[in-house]
KOLSEGU-632394 format. One record per atom (N, C-alpha, C): residue number from 1; residue in one letter; chain; atom name; z, x, y. Coordinates in pm, whole numbers, plus 50000, padded with zeros to 5 digits. Layout:
KOLSEGU-632394
  num  residu  chaine  atome      w      u      v
  NUM       a       A     CA      Z      X      Y
...
//
This chain:
KOLSEGU-632394
  num  residu  chaine  atome      w      u      v
    1       m       A      N  12233  15904  56570
    1       m       A     CA  12398  15894  56548
    1       m       A      C  12429  15761  56562
    2       p       A      N  12454  15672  56484
    2       p       A     CA  12531  15563  56481
    2       p       A      C  12637  15544  56590
    3       r       A      N  12674  15435  56611
    3       r       A     CA  12793  15419  56708
    3       r       A      C  12926  15401  56589
    4       g       A      N  13016  15454  56660
    4       g       A     CA  13157  15479  56581
    4       g       A      C  13122  15627  56499
    5       h       A      N  13027  15704  56483
    5       h       A     CA  13019  15795  56411
    5       h       A      C  13110  15922  56442
    6       p       A      N  13178  15995  56384
    6       p       A     CA  13288  16103  56427
    6       p       A      C  13223  16205  56502
    7       e       A      N  13098  16226  56491
    7       e       A     CA  13034  16334  56554
    7       e       A      C  13009  16282  56736
    8       a       A      N  13012  16172  56743
    8       a       A     CA  12991  16110  56915
    8       a       A      C  13101  16165  56997
    9       r       A      N  13224  16163  56968
    9       r       A     CA  13338  16202  57070
    9       r       A      C  13301  16359  57060
   10       v       A      N  13272  16434  56979
   10       v       A     CA  13247  16582  56998
   10       v       A      C  13131  16609  57077
   11       t       A      N  13021  16543  57064
   11       t       A     CA  12867  16527  57124
   11       t       A      C  12958  16462  57275
   12       l       A      N  13019  16370  57278
   12       l       A     CA  13016  16331  57455
   12       l       A      C  13101  16427  57511
   13       t       A      N  13227  16478  57452
   13       t       A     CA  13272  16586  57509
   13       t       A      C  13224  16692  57534
   14       r       A      N  13151  16740  57456
   14       r       A     CA  13023  16853  57507
   14       r       A      C  12960  16815  57640
   15       f       A      N  12932  16687  57639
   15       f       A     CA  12862  16622  57766
   15       f       A      C  12920  16610  57876
   16       r       A      N  13062  16597  57875
   16       r       A     CA  13129  16598  57961
   16       r       A      C  13156  16753  58039
   17       a       A      N  13151  16840  57942
   17       a       A     CA  13165  16948  58000
   17       a       A      C  13095  16996  58109
   18       s       A      N  12936  16957  58081
   18       s       A     CA  12829  16984  58155
   18       s       A      C  12829  16937  58272
   19       l       A      N  12886  16827  58291
   19       l       A     CA  12912  16742  58436
   19       l       A      C  12941  16840  58575
   20       p       A      N  12867  16784  58679
   20       p       A     CA  12934  16870  58791
   20       p       A      C  13090  16814  58828
   21       i       A      N  13130  16928  58875
   21       i       A     CA  13292  16903  58899
   21       i       A      C  13288  16899  59074
   22       g       A      N  13394  16824  59089
   22       g       A     CA  13414  16827  59256
   22       g       A      C  13408  16683  59311
   23       p       A      N  13477  16629  59420
   23       p       A     CA  13439  16503  59466
   23       p       A      C  13306  16512  59531
   24       p       A      N  13236  16403  59537
   24       p       A     CA  13254  16266  59486
   24       p       A      C  13214  16263  59329
   25       y       A      N  13166  16360  59249
   25       y       A     CA  13080  16366  59156
   25       y       A      C  13214  16332  59034
   26       l       A      N  13305  16376  59032
   26       l       A     CA  13403  16356  58914
   26       l       A      C  13445  16215  58900
   27       s       A      N  13488  16140  59015
   27       s       A     CA  13554  15998  58985
   27       s       A      C  13404  15929  58933
   28       a       A      N  13285  15923  58983
   28       a       A     CA  13180  15862  58955
   28       a       A      C  13126  15919  58822
   29       w       A      N  13144  16055  58757
   29       w       A     CA  13092  16077  58639
   29       w       A      C  13218  16059  58531
   30       d       A      N  13318  16063  58569
   30       d       A     CA  13412  16055  58444
   30       d       A      C  13390  15889  58402
   31       a       A      N  13382  15802  58502
   31       a       A     CA  13369  15671  58463
   31       a       A      C  13250  15640  58377
   32       r       A      N  13147  15704  58425
   32       r       A     CA  13005  15650  58347
   32       r       A      C  13052  15731  58213
   33       f       A      N  13112  15854  58219
   33       f       A     CA  13154  15928  58068
   33       f       A      C  13216  15824  57978
   34       a       A      N  13328  15737  58040
   34       a       A     CA  13406  15667  57975
   34       a       A      C  13356  15520  57908
   35       r       A      N  13251  15497  57986
   35       r       A     CA  13156  15375  57934
   35       r       A      C  13061  15417  57813
   36       c       A      N  13015  15522  57826
   36       c       A     CA  12932  15585  57720
   36       c       A      C  13030  15647  57604
   37       e       A      N  13150  15692  57641
   37       e       A     CA  13218  15749  57517
   37       e       A      C  13252  15620  57433
   38       n       A      N  13306  15496  57514
   38       n       A     CA  13339  15386  57428
   38       n       A      C  13274  15318  57357
   39       y       A      N  13126  15295  57420
   39       y       A     CA  13009  15252  57333
   39       y       A      C  12982  15316  57244
   40       l       A      N  12983  15447  57190
   40       l       A     CA  12944  15522  57107
   40       l       A      C  13035  15498  57000
   41       w       A      N  13168  15505  57052
   41       w       A     CA  13245  15479  56942
   41       w       A      C  13299  15317  56872
   42       g       A      N  13188  15228  56961
   42       g       A     CA  13232  15108  56924
   42       g       A      C  13339  15031  56988
   43       v       A      N  13394  15098  57100
   43       v       A     CA  13505  15012  57147
   43       v       A      C  13474  14932  57249
   44       q       A      N  13526  14792  57237
   44       q       A     CA  13505  14714  57329
   44       q       A      C  13625  14683  57432
   45       m       A      N  13565  14738  57563
   45       m       A     CA  13670  14737  57691
   45       m       A      C  13601  14576  57777
   46       s       A      N  13706  14510  57778
   46       s       A     CA  13665  14415  57869
   46       s       A      C  13628  14442  58009
   47       d       A      N  13697  14541  58036
   47       d       A     CA  13724  14508  58204
   47       d       A      C  13603  14651  58249
   48       q       A      N  13529  14687  58170
   48       q       A     CA  13418  14808  58168
   48       q       A      C  13306  14753  58155
   49       a       A      N  13252  14753  58265
   49       a       A     CA  13076  14705  58265
   49       a       A      C  12990  14801  58201
   50       l       A      N  12904  14796  58111
   50       l       A     CA  12830  14865  58041
   50       l       A      C  12692  14862  58098
   51       s       A      N  12617  14958  58142
   51       s       A     CA  12505  14971  58236
   51       s       A      C  12415  14984  58076
   52       a       A      N  12265  14933  58119
   52       a       A     CA  12178  14973  58047
   52       a       A      C  12130  15122  58046
   53       r       A      N  12127  15181  58159
   53       r       A     CA  12136  15339  58200
   53       r       A      C  12255  15417  58078
   54       d       A      N  12395  15348  58094
   54       d       A     CA  12492  15408  58017
   54       d       A      C  12465  15416  57846
   55       v       A      N  12409  15304  57846
   55       v       A     CA  12387  15292  57691
   55       v       A      C  12277  15402  57630
   56       a       A      N  12191  15396  57723
   56       a       A     CA  12067  15485  57707
   56       a       A      C  12095  15614  57686
   57       d       A      N  12138  15651  57830
   57       d       A     CA  12197  15789  57808
   57       d       A      C  12259  15853  57713
   58       a       A      N  12377  15767  57651
   58       a       A     CA  12457  15779  57556
   58       a       A      C  12394  15802  57439
   59       e       A      N  12314  15707  57419
   59       e       A     CA  12224  15715  57266
   59       e       A      C  12145  15819  57247
   60       r       A      N  12044  15850  57385
   60       r       A     CA  11953  15976  57382
   60       r       A      C  12002  16108  57373
   61       i       A      N  12143  16108  57451
   61       i       A     CA  12220  16241  57405
   61       i       A      C  12264  16286  57273
   62       a       A      N  12318  16162  57225
   62       a       A     CA  12372  16170  57080
   62       a       A      C  12244  16233  56996
   63       m       A      N  12146  16179  57009
   63       m       A     CA  12048  16175  56898
   63       m       A      C  11930  16294  56920
   64       a       A      N  11934  16334  57055
   64       a       A     CA  11801  16414  57069
   64       a       A      C  11848  16564  56981
   65       r       A      N  11699  16588  56914
   65       r       A     CA  11700  16732  56854
   65       r       A      C  11592  16809  56988
   66       i       A      N  11640  16912  57008
   66       i       A     CA  11561  17033  57106
   66       i       A      C  11562  17134  56995
   67       a       A      N  11419  17197  57008
   67       a       A     CA  11372  17321  56946
   67       a       A      C  11361  17400  57051
   68       v       A      N  11419  17504  57062
   68       v       A     CA  11435  17648  57158
   68       v       A      C  11351  17738  57073
   69       v       A      N  11204  17803  57133
   69       v       A     CA  11171  17894  57114
   69       v       A      C  11141  17994  57182
   70       d       A      N  11231  18167  57114
   70       d       A     CA  11235  18242  57249
   70       d       A      C  11248  18365  57150
   71       d       A      N  11177  18457  57169
   71       d       A     CA  11200  18591  57063
   71       d       A      C  11287  18680  57099
   72       e       A      N  11344  18632  57247
   72       e       A     CA  11505  18748  57281
   72       e       A      C  11615  18675  57257
   73       p       A      N  11676  18730  57142
   73       p       A     CA  11793  18706  57100
   73       p       A      C  11894  18633  57217
   74       s       A      N  11935  18712  57328
   74       s       A     CA  12016  18654  57437
   74       s       A      C  11961  18553  57524
   75       v       A      N  11845  18494  57533
   75       v       A     CA  11781  18425  57588
   75       v       A      C  11806  18319  57525
   76       l       A      N  11749  18299  57376
   76       l       A     CA  11751  18224  57269
   76       l       A      C  11909  18131  57231
   77       e       A      N  11992  18247  57265
   77       e       A     CA  12136  18172  57245
   77       e       A      C  12218  18125  57359
   78       a       A      N  12154  18161  57465
   78       a       A     CA  12193  18130  57635
   78       a       A      C  12135  17976  57622
   79       v       A      N  11997  17983  57604
   79       v       A     CA  11983  17833  57625
   79       v       A      C  12026  17745  57491
   80       a       A      N  12013  17758  57421
   80       a       A     CA  12055  17709  57293
   80       a       A      C  12197  17656  57319
   81       s       A      N  12295  17737  57365
   81       s       A     CA  12462  17708  57414
   81       s       A      C  12435  17645  57525
   82       i       A      N  12355  17627  57621
   82       i       A     CA  12380  17546  57743
   82       i       A      C  12325  17402  57681
   83       l       A      N  12248  17370  57602
   83       l       A     CA  12198  17284  57558
   83       l       A      C  12287  17179  57471
   84       a       A      N  12346  17283  57389
   84       a       A     CA  12451  17227  57285
   84       a       A      C  12592  17196  57340
   85       a       A      N  12620  17260  57463
   85       a       A     CA  12731  17213  57540
   85       a       A      C  12712  17073  57624
   86       a       A      N  12588  17049  57624
   86       a       A     CA  12558  16900  57697
   86       a       A      C  12526  16791  57605
   87       g       A      N  12557  16828  57487
   87       g       A     CA  12578  16744  57363
   87       g       A      C  12408  16731  57263
   88       f       A      N  12326  16816  57291
   88       f       A     CA  12211  16783  57187
   88       f       A      C  12218  16894  57100
   89       d       A      N  12145  16813  56985
   89       d       A     CA  12124  16895  56851
   89       d       A      C  12009  17033  56883
   90       i       A      N  12060  17145  56857
   90       i       A     CA  11954  17247  56890
   90       i       A      C  11895  17326  56777
   91       e       A      N  11761  17336  56734
   91       e       A     CA  11716  17400  56657
   91       e       A      C  11676  17526  56715
   92       r       A      N  11699  17651  56661
   92       r       A     CA  11672  17778  56676
   92       r       A      C  11512  17859  56650
   93       y       A      N  11420  17898  56696
   93       y       A     CA  11323  17999  56607
   93       y       A      C  11286  18122  56702
   94       r       A      N  11259  18207  56671
   94       r       A     CA  11254  18340  56700
   94       r       A      C  11093  18375  56725
   95       d       A      N  11010  18284  56670
   95       d       A     CA  10860  18299  56718
   95       d       A      C  10775  18166  56700
   96       g       A      N  10687  18171  56756
   96       g       A     CA  10592  18057  56778
   96       g       A      C  10545  17989  56620
   97       q       A      N  10510  18090  56545
   97       q       A     CA  10473  18032  56440
   97       q       A      C  10603  17992  56289
   98       s       A      N  10713  18058  56317
   98       s       A     CA  10823  17950  56246
   98       s       A      C  10862  17847  56313
   99       a       A      N  10840  17831  56439
   99       a       A     CA  10833  17693  56487
   99       a       A      C  10747  17629  56453
  100       l       A      N  10646  17657  56463
  100       l       A     CA  10527  17538  56394
  100       l       A      C  10529  17500  56247
  101       d       A      N  10580  17561  56172
  101       d       A     CA  10613  17558  56030
  101       d       A      C  10735  17477  56060
  102       a       A      N  10835  17489  56124
  102       a       A     CA  10951  17395  56081
  102       a       A      C  10898  17223  56153
  103       f       A      N  10829  17240  56246
  103       f       A     CA  10787  17114  56305
  103       f       A      C  10686  17013  56225
  104       s       A      N  10621  17094  56128
  104       s       A     CA  10535  17015  56047
  104       s       A      C  10614  16943  55940
  105       h       A      N  10706  16968  55952
  105       h       A     CA  10843  16887  55820
  105       h       A      C  10913  16785  55901
  106       h       A      N  10958  16822  56031
  106       h       A     CA  11033  16759  56090
  106       h       A      C  11036  16787  56273
  107       p       A      N  10910  16727  56341
  107       p       A     CA  10917  16759  56480
  107       p       A      C  11043  16726  56563
  108       p       A      N  11077  16808  56657
  108       p       A     CA  11210  16786  56761
  108       p       A      C  11156  16670  56825
  109       d       A      N  11263  16604  56936
  109       d       A     CA  11241  16533  57052
  109       d       A      C  11197  16604  57145
  110       l       A      N  11199  16751  57168
  110       l       A     CA  11176  16827  57266
  110       l       A      C  11158  16930  57245
  111       a       A      N  11064  17028  57291
  111       a       A     CA  11087  17177  57273
  111       a       A      C  11096  17243  57389
  112       v       A      N  11151  17358  57424
  112       v       A     CA  11156  17447  57534
  112       v       A      C  11113  17577  57446
  113       i       A      N  10972  17621  57540
  113       i       A     CA  10938  17726  57455
  113       i       A      C  10908  17840  57540
  114       d       A      N  10919  17969  57517
  114       d       A     CA  10894  18095  57593
  114       d       A      C  10736  18120  57607
  115       l       A      N  10705  18153  57713
  115       l       A     CA  10584  18169  57739
  115       l       A      C  10549  18316  57644
  116       v       A      N  10587  18419  57647
  116       v       A     CA  10544  18566  57562
  116       v       A      C  10630  18553  57446
  117       m       A      N  10552  18563  57355
  117       m       A     CA  10620  18582  57219
  117       m       A      C  10545  18655  57111
  118       p       A      N  10604  18744  57053
  118       p       A     CA  10532  18800  56913
  118       p       A      C  10435  18668  56800
  119       r       A      N  10369  18735  56713
  119       r       A     CA  10280  18615  56638
  119       r       A      C  10210  18522  56667
  120       m       A      N  10262  18453  56778
  120       m       A     CA  10208  18337  56837
  120       m       A      C  10276  18349  56944
  121       d       A      N  10205  18323  57072
  121       d       A     CA  10254  18331  57233
  121       d       A      C  10286  18174  57249
  122       g       A      N  10354  18157  57352
  122       g       A     CA  10417  17989  57399
  122       g       A      C  10264  17904  57404
  123       m       A      N  10149  17952  57478
  123       m       A     CA  10047  17893  57501
  123       m       A      C  09948  17854  57394
  124       e       A      N  09979  17951  57281
  124       e       A     CA  09900  17888  57145
  124       e       A      C  10004  17811  57055
  125       l       A      N  10101  17792  57061
  125       l       A     CA  10202  17747  57038
  125       l       A      C  10191  17577  57103
  126       m       A      N  10184  17591  57209
  126       m       A     CA  10185  17470  57267
  126       m       A      C  10021  17384  57256
  127       r       A      N  09916  17491  57249
  127       r       A     CA  09840  17405  57221
  127       r       A      C  09809  17364  57090
  128       r       A      N  09850  17418  56987
  128       r       A     CA  09874  17371  56843
  128       r       A      C  09994  17248  56813
  129       i       A      N  10075  17233  56902
  129       i       A     CA  10188  17104  56929
  129       i       A      C  10103  17022  56951
  130       r       A      N  09997  17006  57081
  130       r       A     CA  09959  16861  57136
  130       r       A      C  09826  16865  57051
  131       e       A      N  09784  16918  56976
  131       e       A     CA  09692  16879  56897
  131       e       A      C  09741  16743  56768
  132       r       A      N  09860  16784  56750
  132       r       A     CA  09943  16671  56665
  132       r       A      C  10061  16600  56714
  133       w       A      N  10113  16651  56799
  133       w       A     CA  10244  16572  56862
  133       w       A      C  10216  16571  57001
  134       t       A      N  10321  16448  57023
  134       t       A     CA  10312  16415  57196
  134       t       A      C  10455  16447  57211
  135       f       A      N  10543  16505  57164
  135       f       A     CA  10686  16542  57217
  135       f       A      C  10688  16624  57327
  136       p       A      N  10766  16607  57441
  136       p       A     CA  10740  16683  57554
  136       p       A      C  10797  16793  57543
  137       i       A      N  10723  16914  57644
  137       i       A     CA  10730  17049  57625
  137       i       A      C  10784  17119  57764
  138       i       A      N  10878  17204  57782
  138       i       A     CA  10936  17300  57884
  138       i       A      C  10903  17425  57876
  139       m       A      N  10788  17476  57883
  139       m       A     CA  10776  17635  57888
  139       m       A      C  10876  17726  57990
  140       l       A      N  10887  17853  57951
  140       l       A     CA  10983  17922  58017
  140       l       A      C  10931  18059  58048
  141       t       A      N  10938  18097  58127
  141       t       A     CA  10879  18283  58149
  141       t       A      C  10973  18350  58240
  142       a       A      N  10970  18456  58236
  142       a       A     CA  11034  18554  58329
  142       a       A      C  10917  18623  58390
  143       r       A      N  10808  18597  58390
  143       r       A     CA  10731  18652  58457
  143       r       A      C  10699  18552  58596
  144       d       A      N  10657  18600  58721
  144       d       A     CA  10656  18540  58859
  144       d       A      C  10536  18549  58935
  145       d       A      N  10455  18448  58830
  145       d       A     CA  10311  18448  58850
  145       d       A      C  10293  18288  58871
  146       e       A      N  10233  18217  58957
  146       e       A     CA  10191  18090  58956
  146       e       A      C  10065  18031  58855
  147       v       A      N  09974  18137  58785
  147       v       A     CA  09886  18139  58740
  147       v       A      C  09972  18091  58598
  148       d       A      N  10033  18113  58566
  148       d       A     CA  10085  18089  58444
  148       d       A      C  10156  17941  58437
  149       e       A      N  10238  17883  58570
  149       e       A     CA  10255  17778  58556
  149       e       A      C  10153  17693  58545
  150       v       A      N  10059  17712  58658
  150       v       A     CA  09957  17595  58647
  150       v       A      C  09867  17596  58507
  151       l       A      N  09855  17715  58429
  151       l       A     CA  09794  17704  58294
  151       l       A      C  09874  17609  58194
  152       s       A      N  09990  17663  58208
  152       s       A     CA  10100  17567  58134
  152       s       A      C  10141  17423  58130
  153       l       A      N  10098  17375  58282
  153       l       A     CA  10080  17235  58297
  153       l       A      C  09915  17199  58297
  154       r       A      N  09838  17253  58305
  154       r       A     CA  09707  17204  58247
  154       r       A      C  09670  17198  58067
  155       m       A      N  09755  17273  58058
  155       m       A     CA  09727  17311  57872
  155       m       A      C  09817  17207  57805
  156       g       A      N  09926  17137  57883
  156       g       A     CA  09992  16982  57823
  156       g       A      C  10164  17044  57828
  157       a       A      N  10179  17113  57890
  157       a       A     CA  10328  17132  57937
  157       a       A      C  10367  17025  58020
  158       d       A      N  10537  16988  58006
  158       d       A     CA  10562  16846  58060
  158       d       A      C  10642  16949  58217
  159       d       A      N  10715  17030  58147
  159       d       A     CA  10764  17098  58299
  159       d       A      C  10782  17257  58277
  160       f       A      N  10840  17338  58340
  160       f       A     CA  10795  17482  58371
  160       f       A      C  10937  17564  58441
  161       m       A      N  10986  17606  58378
  161       m       A     CA  11080  17721  58451
  161       m       A      C  11105  17830  58428
  162       r       A      N  11127  17901  58523
  162       r       A     CA  11162  18045  58536
  162       r       A      C  11308  18122  58518
  163       k       A      N  11264  18220  58424
  163       k       A     CA  11422  18284  58454
  163       k       A      C  11429  18383  58509
  164       p       A      N  11575  18422  58563
  164       p       A     CA  11687  18353  58494
  164       p       A      C  11710  18197  58506
  165       l       A      N  11742  18114  58422
  165       l       A     CA  11792  17968  58442
  165       l       A      C  11885  17917  58523
  166       s       A      N  11843  17819  58587
  166       s       A     CA  11998  17755  58627
  166       s       A      C  12049  17653  58487
  167       q       A      N  12153  17680  58492
  167       q       A     CA  12202  17557  58394
  167       q       A      C  12192  17420  58403
  168       r       A      N  12214  17381  58500
  168       r       A     CA  12223  17242  58564
  168       r       A      C  12101  17190  58558
  169       l       A      N  12014  17266  58612
  169       l       A     CA  11877  17232  58638
  169       l       A      C  11803  17213  58481
  170       l       A      N  11855  17291  58411
  170       l       A     CA  11808  17319  58243
  170       l       A      C  11829  17186  58211
  171       v       A      N  11930  17153  58192
  171       v       A     CA  12018  17021  58106
  171       v       A      C  11939  16947  58187
  172       e       A      N  11935  16898  58329
  172       e       A     CA  11856  16753  58382
  172       e       A      C  11739  16746  58332
  173       r       A      N  11665  16882  58321
  173       r       A     CA  11510  16862  58302
  173       r       A      C  11476  16819  58161
  174       v       A      N  11565  16856  58050
  174       v       A     CA  11539  16822  57920
  174       v       A      C  11595  16674  57900
  175       r       A      N  11726  16621  57991
  175       r       A     CA  11747  16460  58012
  175       r       A      C  11625  16380  58053
//
């Protein structure tokens, strides 16, 4: 999203809503958010020093497309809502095959994939993704088996999370 784009303010408002609340986080996050918001809107503030980290965070969040792949509608919507509230552009897929078909036309910047799905499970989807692309993958599962985590990481997952998910941890791992 280019600087000054009308969606930048909406995106950063969602980002702000996802930040930790309460001292000492509020003042530090508010200041950083304001610098990012001003950068994206193209506002020059002489008294605000803009760090390279602020610029990188603002631009990455405003432009990142995240694919969420899960067969369970409630989990799919929950994960998508959490990430959308943090300012990411979300694409939803109900199974691995439809996600893979869509990725061949326009791959995402990151994928959050459920391990157990119909038509094509998360492991097979990840294997096929790794044959063609290198974007990061976060695997999700409701299983409480360490073997799934080890296999996922060995097959190319960048991270692994168990359900139920922590909203803050999910957002931070995607960032």
